[in-house]
C-alpha positions in Angstrom: 1.4 -32.7 3.5 -1.8 -31.5 5.0 -4.0 -28.6 3.7 -2.4 -26.4 6.3 1.1 -27.1 5.4 0.2 -26.5 1.9 -1.2 -23.2 2.7 1.9 -22.2 4.7 4.3 -23.3 2.0 2.5 -21.5 -0.6 2.4 -18.2 1.1 5.9 -18.4 2.4 6.8 -18.6 -1.3 4.6 -15.9 -2.4 5.8 -13.5 0.3 9.3 -14.1 -0.7 8.6 -13.6 -4.5 6.9 -10.2 -3.4 9.7 -9.2 -1.1 12.2 -9.7 -3.9 10.1 -7.8 -6.5 9.7 -4.8 -4.1 13.3 -4.8 -3.2 14.4 -5.1 -6.8 11.8 -2.5 -7.9 13.6 0.2 -5.5 17.2 -1.0 -6.3 16.5 -1.1 -10.2 14.9 2.3 -10.1 17.8 3.7 -8.1 20.3 2.3 -10.6 18.2 3.3 -13.7 17.3 6.7 -12.8 20.2 7.8 -10.5 19.8 11.4 -9.5 16.6 11.4 -11.9 14.8 9.4 -9.3 13.9 12.8 -7.7 11.9 13.6 -10.7 9.5 10.8 -10.0 9.2 11.6 -6.4 11.0 8.8 -4.7 14.3 10.4 -3.9 15.4 13.9 -2.5 19.0 14.9 -3.0 21.6 17.5 -1.7 20.3 17.5 1.8 22.0 18.5 5.2 20.9 17.0 8.6 20.4 19.1 11.6 19.8 17.5 14.9 16.4 18.1 16.4 16.5 16.2 19.5 15.3 12.9 21.2 11.5 11.9 21.3 10.0 8.6 22.6 13.1 6.8 22.1 14.1 8.1 18.7 16.7 10.8 17.5 15.0 13.2 15.0 17.0 14.9 12.2 15.8 17.5 10.1 17.2 17.2 6.6 17.0 20.6 4.6 18.1 22.4 1.4 17.4 25.8 0.0 15.7 24.3 -3.2 11.9 23.3 -2.6 11.1 19.8 -2.0 8.5 18.0 -4.3 8.1 14.4 -3.5 5.8 11.2 -3.1 7.6 10.5 0.1 5.3 11.0 3.1 4.8 10.7 6.7 5.2 6.9 7.9 7.3 6.0 4.8 10.7 4.0 5.5 13.5 5.8 3.8 17.1 4.8 3.0 19.5 7.6 4.0 22.9 7.7 2.0 26.0 9.7 1.1 27.5 8.6 -2.1 25.9 5.3 -3.6 22.4 4.7 -1.9 22.9 0.9 -2.6 25.7 0.7 -0.2 24.0 2.4 2.7 22.1 0.3 5.5 20.9 3.4 7.4 17.0 3.6 7.5 14.8 6.0 9.1 11.0 6.8 9.5 9.5 10.0 8.0 7.7 12.2 10.4 6.9 15.4 8.4 7.6 16.8 4.9 7.8 20.5 4.7 8.4 23.0 1.8 12.2 22.6 1.7 12.9 20.0 4.6 12.0 16.6 5.8 12.0 15.5 9.2 13.0 11.8 10.1 13.3 9.5 13.3 16.1 7.0 13.6 16.0 4.0 15.8 19.8 3.5 15.8 23.0 5.8 16.5 23.1 8.5 13.7 26.5 8.6 12.0 28.3 11.9 11.9 28.1 12.1 7.9 24.3 12.7 8.2 25.0 16.3 9.5 27.2 17.2 6.4 26.4 18.3 2.9 24.9 16.1 0.0 22.9 13.6 1.9 20.3 11.6 -0.1 17.1 10.2 1.0 15.2 7.4 -1.1 11.9 5.7 -0.6 12.6 2.0 0.2 11.2 -1.3 1.4 9.8 -2.0 4.7 11.3 -5.4 5.4 9.9 -5.9 9.0 6.4 -6.5 7.6 7.6 -9.4 5.3 9.4 -11.0 8.4 6.3 -10.8 10.4 4.2 -12.4 7.8 6.6 -15.2 7.7 6.4 -15.5 11.4 2.7 -15.6 11.3 2.8 -18.5 8.8 5.3 -20.5 10.8 3.2 -20.1 14.0 0.1 -21.3 11.9 2.2 -24.4 10.7 3.1 -25.2 14.4 -0.1 -24.5 16.3 -2.8 -24.8 13.7 -5.2 -22.3 15.2 -9.0 -22.8 14.9 -9.5 -19.5 12.8 -7.1 -21.0 10.2 -9.2 -24.3 9.9 -12.2 -21.8 9.2 -10.3 -19.9 6.6 -9.3 -23.1 4.8 -12.7 -24.6 5.2 -11.5 -27.4 7.4 -14.1 -26.5 9.9 -17.1 -24.2 9.4 -18.0 -21.1 11.5 -20.2 -21.9 14.5 -23.9 -20.5 14.1 -24.8 -18.1 16.9 -27.2 -19.4 19.6 -29.4 -16.5 19.0 -30.4 -14.6 15.6 -31.3 -11.5 17.5 -30.9 -9.8 20.9 -31.9 -6.6 22.7 -29.0 -4.2 22.7 -28.4 -0.7 23.8 -26.4 1.0 21.1 -23.8 3.6 22.2 -24.0 5.4 18.8 -27.7 6.5 18.7 -27.5 7.6 15.0 -26.8 4.1 13.4 -29.2 3.0 10.7 -31.1 -0.3 10.6 -28.3 -2.0 8.3 -25.6 -0.8 10.6 -27.4 -1.9 13.8 -28.1 -5.4 12.0 -24.4 -5.7 11.3 -23.3 -4.9 14.8 -25.8 -7.4 16.4 -24.8 -10.2 14.1 -21.1 -9.5 14.5 -21.6 -9.5 18.6 -23.6 -12.8 18.3 -21.2 -14.5 16.2 -19.0 -17.2 17.7 -15.8 -17.0 15.5 -16.3 -15.1 12.3 -18.2 -12.3 10.9 -17.8 -10.0 7.8 -19.2 -6.5 7.2 -19.3 -5.3 3.5 -19.0 -1.4 3.6 -19.4 0.1 0.2 -18.3 3.9 -0.2 -19.8 6.4 2.2 -21.8 3.6 4.2 -20.1 4.3 7.5 -18.1 1.1 7.7 -15.4 2.3 10.2 -18.1 4.0 12.4 -20.1 0.7 12.4 -17.0 -1.3 13.1 -16.1 0.8 16.1 -19.7 0.3 17.6 -18.9 -3.5 17.2 -15.5 -2.9 19.1 -17.3 -1.2 22.2 -20.1 -3.8 22.3 -17.5 -6.8 22.2 -16.0 -4.9 25.3 -19.0 -3.9 27.1 -21.5 -6.5 26.0 -19.3 -9.6 25.6 -16.6 -8.5 28.1 -14.1 -9.2 25.5 -10.6 -7.8 25.1 -10.2 -6.4 21.5 -7.2 -6.2 19.1 -8.2 -3.7 16.4 -6.1 -3.4 13.4 -5.8 -2.2 9.7 -3.2 -2.6 7.0 -2.2 1.1 7.0 -1.3 3.5 9.8 -3.9 6.1 8.4 -6.7 3.5 8.7 -5.6 2.3 12.1 -5.6 6.0 13.2 -9.1 6.4 12.0 -10.2 3.5 14.3 -8.5 5.0 17.3 -10.0 8.6 16.5 -13.6 7.1 16.3 -13.0 5.2 19.5 -11.6 8.0 21.6 -14.1 10.6 20.2 -17.2 8.6 20.5 -16.3 6.2 23.4 -14.3 8.2 26.0 -14.9 5.7 28.7 -12.8 2.9 26.8 -9.3 2.3 27.6 -7.5 2.3 24.3 -3.8 1.9 23.5 -2.3 2.5 20.2 0.7 0.3 19.3 3.2 1.6 16.7 6.2 3.6 16.0 5.5 7.1 17.3 6.5 8.8 14.1 3.8 6.9 12.3 1.0 7.9 14.4 -1.1 11.0 14.0 0.2 13.9 16.2 -3.4 14.4 17.4 -3.5 11.0 18.6 0.0 10.6 20.1 -1.4 10.7 23.7 -3.0 7.5 23.2 0.2 5.8 21.9 2.2 3.4 24.0 5.4 5.2 24.0 3.7 8.4 25.3 1.7 6.3 27.9 5.1 4.8 29.2 6.7 8.3 29.5 3.6 9.2 31.6 3.8 6.1 33.9 4.8 6.8 37.6 7.5 4.1 37.1 9.1 6.1 34.1 11.4 8.2 36.3 13.4 5.0 37.3 13.8 4.6 33.5 15.3 8.2 33.1 17.6 7.5 36.1 18.9 4.3 34.3 19.3 6.2 30.9 21.2 8.9 32.8 23.4 6.4 34.4 24.1 4.4 31.3 25.1 7.7 29.5 27.5 8.7 32.3 29.1 5.2 32.2 29.4 5.5 28.3 31.1 8.8 28.5 33.7 7.1 31.1 34.0 4.1 28.9 34.8 6.1 25.8 37.7 7.8 27.4 39.5 4.3 27.2 40.5 2.2 24.1 37.8 0.2 22.4 39.1 -3.5 21.9 38.9 -3.3 18.1 40.3 -6.2 16.0 43.5 -3.9 15.6 44.3 -4.0 19.3 42.8 -7.4 20.3 45.3 -9.3 18.4 43.0 -12.5 18.6 42.5 -11.9 22.6 39.1 -12.4 24.0 37.7 -10.1 26.7 38.6 -12.6 29.5 42.3 -12.7 28.1 42.5 -9.0 27.9 41.4 -8.6 31.7 44.0 -11.4 32.7 46.9 -9.8 30.8 46.1 -6.2 32.2 46.3 -7.7 35.7 50.0 -8.8 34.8 50.8 -5.5 33.8 52.8 -6.7 30.6 52.9 -6.2 26.9 51.2 -9.0 24.8 51.4 -10.0 21.2 53.1 -6.6 20.4 50.4 -4.6 22.1 51.8 -2.2 24.8 50.6 -2.7 28.4 49.0 0.7 28.6 46.8 -0.1 25.8 46.0 -3.5 27.2 45.0 -1.8 30.5 43.1 0.9 28.7 41.1 -1.9 26.9 40.3 -3.7 30.2 38.8 -0.6 31.6 36.7 -0.3 28.6 35.5 -3.9 28.8 34.7 -3.4 32.7 32.7 -0.3 31.9 31.0 -2.0 29.0 29.9 -4.9 31.2 28.3 -2.4 33.7 26.5 -0.8 30.7 25.1 -4.3 29.6 23.8 -4.9 33.1 22.0 -1.6 33.3 20.7 -2.0 29.9 19.2 -5.3 30.8 17.6 -3.6 33.8 16.2 -0.9 31.6 14.7 -3.3 29.2 13.1 -5.4 31.9 11.7 -2.3 33.5 10.4 -0.8 30.2 8.6 -4.2 29.5 7.1 -4.1 33.0 5.7 -0.7 32.3 4.4 -1.6 28.9 2.8 -4.9 30.2 0.9 -2.9 32.8 -0.4 -0.5 30.3 -1.4 -3.1 27.8 -3.1 -5.3 30.4 -5.4 -2.5 31.6 -6.5 -1.7 28.1 -9.9 -2.6 26.7 -8.8 -2.2 23.2 -5.3 -2.4 21.5 -5.2 -0.5 18.1 -2.3 -1.3 15.7 -1.6 -1.9 12.0 -1.6 -5.5 10.9 2.2 -5.7 10.9 2.6 -4.0 14.5 0.3 -6.8 15.8 3.4 -9.0 15.2 5.8 -6.6 17.1 7.8 -7.7 20.1 5.6 -5.5 22.4 2.7 -7.9 21.7 4.5 -11.2 21.5 2.9 -12.9 24.5 -0.5 -11.4 24.1 -3.7 -13.1 22.8 -7.2 -11.5 22.4 -10.9 -12.6 22.8 -11.5 -10.9 19.3 -9.6 -9.5 16.5 -11.2 -6.9 14.3 -9.7 -5.9 10.9 -10.8 -2.9 9.1 -10.0 -2.2 5.3 -9.8 -6.0 5.1 -10.2 -5.7 1.2 -6.9 -3.6 0.9 -4.6 -6.0 2.8 -2.7 -9.0 1.4 -4.0 -12.2 3.0 -0.6 -13.0 4.9 -0.8 -9.5 6.3 -4.1 -10.2 7.9 -2.7 -13.4 9.3 -0.4 -11.5 11.6 -3.3 -10.1 13.9 -5.6 -13.3 13.1 -3.3 -15.9 15.0 -3.7 -13.5 18.2 -7.4 -14.1 18.3 -10.3 -16.4 19.2 -12.8 -14.8 17.0 -12.4 -12.6 13.8 -14.4 -9.7 12.6 -13.5 -8.2 9.3 -14.7 -5.1 7.4 -14.0 -4.0 3.8 -15.3 -3.7 0.2 -14.1 -6.3 -2.1 -15.6 -4.3 -5.1 -12.8 -1.5 -4.6 -9.2 -1.9 -5.3 -7.3 -4.7 -3.7 -3.7 -4.3 -2.2 -0.9 -3.2 -4.5 1.1 -6.2 -5.4 4.4 -5.5 -7.2 4.8 -9.2 -8.4 1.6 -9.1 -10.0 0.8 -12.3 -8.5 -3.0 -13.2 -8.7 -3.0 -15.3 -5.5 -1.8 -12.4 -3.5 -4.3 -10.0 -5.1 -7.2 -12.3 -3.9 -7.8 -10.8 -0.4 -8.9 -13.0 2.6 -11.9 -10.7 2.8 -13.1 -11.6 -0.6 -12.5 -15.3 -0.1 -14.4 -15.6 3.2 -17.3 -13.5 1.9 -17.6 -15.8 -1.0 -17.1 -18.8 1.2 -19.4 -17.9 4.1 -22.0 -15.4 2.7 -24.4 -16.3 5.7 -21.8 -14.8 8.1 -21.9 -11.4 6.4 -23.9 -8.3 5.8 -23.9 -5.3 3.7 -24.3 -1.6 5.0 -27.1 -0.1 2.7 -27.2 3.6 3.3 -24.7 5.7 1.9 -24.0 9.3 3.2 -21.6 10.7 0.7 -22.9 11.4 -2.7 -25.8 12.6 -4.6 -28.2 9.8 -5.8 -27.3 10.3 -9.5 -23.5 9.8 -8.8 -24.4 6.7 -6.8 -26.7 5.1 -9.4 -24.0 3.8 -11.8 -21.8 2.1 -9.3 -24.7 0.9 -7.3 -26.1 -1.0 -10.5 -22.6 -2.3 -11.7 -21.1 -3.2 -8.5 -23.6 -3.5 -5.6 -26.6 -5.3 -7.1 -28.6 -2.1 -6.6 -28.6 -2.5 -2.7 -27.4 0.8 -1.9 -29.8 3.8 -1.0 -28.8 7.4 -0.7 -29.4 8.9 2.7 -32.1 11.8 2.6 -29.3 14.3 3.7 -27.2 13.7 0.5 -29.6 12.5 -2.0 -30.2 15.7 -3.9 -27.0 17.7 -3.0 -25.5 19.6 -5.9 -22.9 22.4 -6.5 -25.7 24.9 -6.6 -26.1 24.6 -2.8 -22.5 26.1 -2.4 -22.8 28.7 -5.0 -25.3 31.7 -5.3 -24.5 33.2 -8.8 -22.8 31.9 -11.8 -21.3 33.7 -14.7 -22.9 32.7 -18.2 -19.4 31.3 -19.2 -19.0 29.0 -16.4 -22.4 27.3 -16.5 -21.2 24.5 -18.5 -19.4 23.3 -15.3 -21.0 25.1 -12.4 -24.5 23.8 -12.5 -27.0 21.2 -11.0 -25.9 18.4 -13.0 -24.2 15.8 -10.8 -22.3 13.7 -13.5 -20.8 15.1 -16.7 -18.5 13.7 -19.3 -16.2 15.7 -21.6 -14.7 14.0 -24.7 -11.2 15.1 -25.5 -9.6 13.9 -28.7 -6.0 13.7 -27.2 -3.1 11.2 -27.3 -1.8 8.8 -25.0 2.1 9.3 -24.5 4.8 7.6 -22.5 8.4 8.7 -21.9 11.1 6.2 -22.7 12.3 5.7 -19.1 8.7 5.5 -17.7 6.1 2.8 -17.8 3.4 5.4 -17.0 1.1 7.3 -19.6 0.0 11.0 -19.8 -2.1 13.0 -22.0 -1.4 16.8 -22.6 -4.8 17.6 -24.4 -6.7 16.0 -21.4 -4.6 17.9 -18.9 -5.5 21.2 -20.6 -9.2 20.3 -20.3 -8.7 19.3 -16.6 -7.1 22.7 -16.0 -9.8 24.5 -17.6 -12.4 22.8 -15.6 -10.5 23.1 -12.3 -10.1 26.8 -12.8 -13.9 27.3 -13.0 -14.6 25.3 -9.8 -11.6 27.0 -7.9 -13.2 30.4 -9.1 -16.4 29.7 -7.1 -14.3 28.1 -4.2 -15.6 24.9 -4.6 -13.5 22.0 -3.0 -12.1 20.0 -5.8 -9.5 17.1 -6.2 -8.3 15.5 -9.4 -7.6 11.9 -9.8 -6.1 9.8 -12.7 -4.9 6.2 -13.0 -1.5 7.1 -14.1 1.5 8.6 -12.2 2.8 10.4 -15.3 -0.4 12.3 -15.7 -0.3 13.2 -12.0 3.1 14.6 -12.3 2.0 16.7 -15.6 -1.1 18.0 -13.8 0.7 19.1 -10.7 3.4 20.8 -12.8 0.6 22.8 -14.7 -1.4 23.7 -11.6 1.8 25.0 -10.0 2.6 27.2 -13.0 -1.0 28.6 -12.7 -0.7 29.0 -8.9 -3.4 26.6 -8.3 -3.4 24.9 -4.8 -5.4 21.6 -5.8 -4.9 18.1 -4.9 -3.9 15.7 -7.7 -3.6 12.0 -6.8 -3.7 8.6 -8.5 -7.0 6.6 -8.0 -5.1 4.2 -5.9 -3.8 7.1 -3.7 -7.2 8.6 -3.1 -9.0 5.4 -2.2 -11.0 5.9 0.9 -11.3 9.8 0.5 -13.9 12.2 -0.9 -14.4 15.7 -2.0 -17.3 18.0 -3.1 -16.1 17.7 -6.7 -14.0 15.3 -8.4 -12.4 15.5 -11.8 -11.1 12.3 -13.4 -8.6 12.1 -16.2 -8.7 8.7 -18.0 -5.7 9.4 -20.3 -5.7 6.4 -22.5 -6.7 6.8 -26.2 -5.5 3.4 -28.0 -5.6 0.9 -25.3 -7.5 0.3 -21.9 -4.3 -0.8 -19.9 -5.3 -1.0 -16.3 -8.5 0.9 -16.8 -9.7 -2.6 -17.5 -9.6 -3.1 -13.6 -13.3 -2.1 -13.0 -12.5 -1.9 -9.2 -10.3 1.0 -10.0 -13.1 2.5 -12.0 -15.4 1.9 -8.9 -13.0 3.8 -6.6 -12.8 6.6 -9.1 -16.4 7.2 -9.6 -17.4 7.1 -5.8 -15.3 9.8 -4.4 -17.3 12.8 -5.4 -20.2 14.2 -3.2 -21.9 16.8 -5.5 -20.3 16.6 -8.8 -18.2 14.2 -10.8 -16.5 15.3 -14.0 -15.2 12.6 -16.4 -12.6 13.6 -18.9 -11.6 11.0 -21.6 -11.7 9.8 -25.2 -15.2 8.6 -26.0 -14.0 6.6 -29.1 -12.1 4.4 -26.9 -14.3 4.1 -23.8 -17.2 3.2 -25.7 -15.6 0.0 -27.0 -15.9 -1.5 -23.5 -19.3 -2.7 -22.3 -18.9 -1.2 -18.8 -17.4 2.0 -20.0 -20.0 2.3 -22.6 -22.7 2.1 -19.7 -20.6 4.8 -17.9 -20.9 7.2 -20.9 -24.7 6.6 -21.1 -25.0 7.3 -17.3 -22.9 10.5 -17.6 -25.0 11.9 -20.5 -28.4 10.9 -19.2 
């Protein structure tokens, strides 16, 4: 067995392992928690469906109830819709919008009538399609052995560029020197380049300049992807705002694309195409014939009695009873079969015409934007690209990146391997090692780091810069000395402990970590009280603030407390807040006895690099000082 075959076998097994873990996680939680699953935010009960209409090929349904909905389920999630036992249902939908007491979803299949009755339940569930596409990508690699896979495995090395530098006109005139250097090197590279973008360094902005230069300078067609829909939409948003001359098409389920960007989605562009009127006429005709067909008897096993379609048509001509089935019913089934055959012909025509329109749109585009998974969809099946550009490469499992990679001759990836890796439920170390991290370690000469950060005060940057980025980062002049006092004029004496010029503060709380028996997650009530006290002061001065913590149970406790106090402040896990920022960030560390996954320093790096002007750390000093890195953090926060 050669190296490629071993690589394929290994990841096929790991993907199946992860798929089973994810499936088992949802099934086991549904069984274990039952109706209580709503309390952890992964189910919504006692809903009733209401038909909203058709849009971009989907049936839209609003599920509502009088009681307010509090849930972790969010737009883009795949949900299991059920009545009775959820694990006996096979009806899936995509979430479009979550309101105060309703949730809008889109179905790709015919919607059963029970959906519009009382006591419907929605559960967060596994998205199996992505796992299938990962496997398909691996099987393609096994068969075709593309060059980029040889480079990934070290069978071949990336080719060195013919030139080290080149005169280039930048479309984004405000790029700094490290960003320009990364763009040039990426454009000159033959088959591989990696851009390391620490927090606030303008990684996506740099990457979009790379994309436009690939199109305009190298005359290349580009496939740009990211693991999540939000990250893919970020690429799209940058491209259409900064480079309106580019023809960009977003591939993806319309419910998972931001409403502001839907005009650039393939389903929307198809509906705007001149040939779409023919599609509408075909759909109309199909509906008419379906109505006619459904007046006749459907040949179900009960009435078929083992007869094939051809037999039914022959017996109907003879106008006789057969196998105990009256001749009237046989003739009715024959009519149903004839009408159904007409429908099939029209459906084939419809599919052919829809593909023709989609192909015209895709062929005219300079850039196709999608998630990693959607790069493996049917609509892009026969397409190959000069360049594949992957953003947030350090947040995607390696097999996820392979889905777009097999479609390109050249690969450009951006990410930050010093931040959190993808969530892996099977906890497999091999799946946690991202392709971005492997490649940047294997081929450092084909990479560069973005050095200027535009997010945080220099003092907030100092510790993560020293601990994680070898002191390579510099704060831009525009953010170097920003503090809360730029936003506030006068401060009451009792609030000066929080509302001040100090960018980083630590508060010791002598609390106790606790865990409920049916939950693996921890919370700390004393810390939560301190968080509430701090947040109230920040809110009093209208300072935008977010609260983050490593533990789901602490998130739930804080949300409950904030709601009781009427505070409209976001509380999220560290993982859930990755890639985002705010003027002030409050972190609750929770643990008092053991570190648990606080020991993953990448999670710490994400947590402490979200704040612009003020970072407030709340934890137990007695525990934290026992760890070298956390002890350094305490020194930094009290300096």
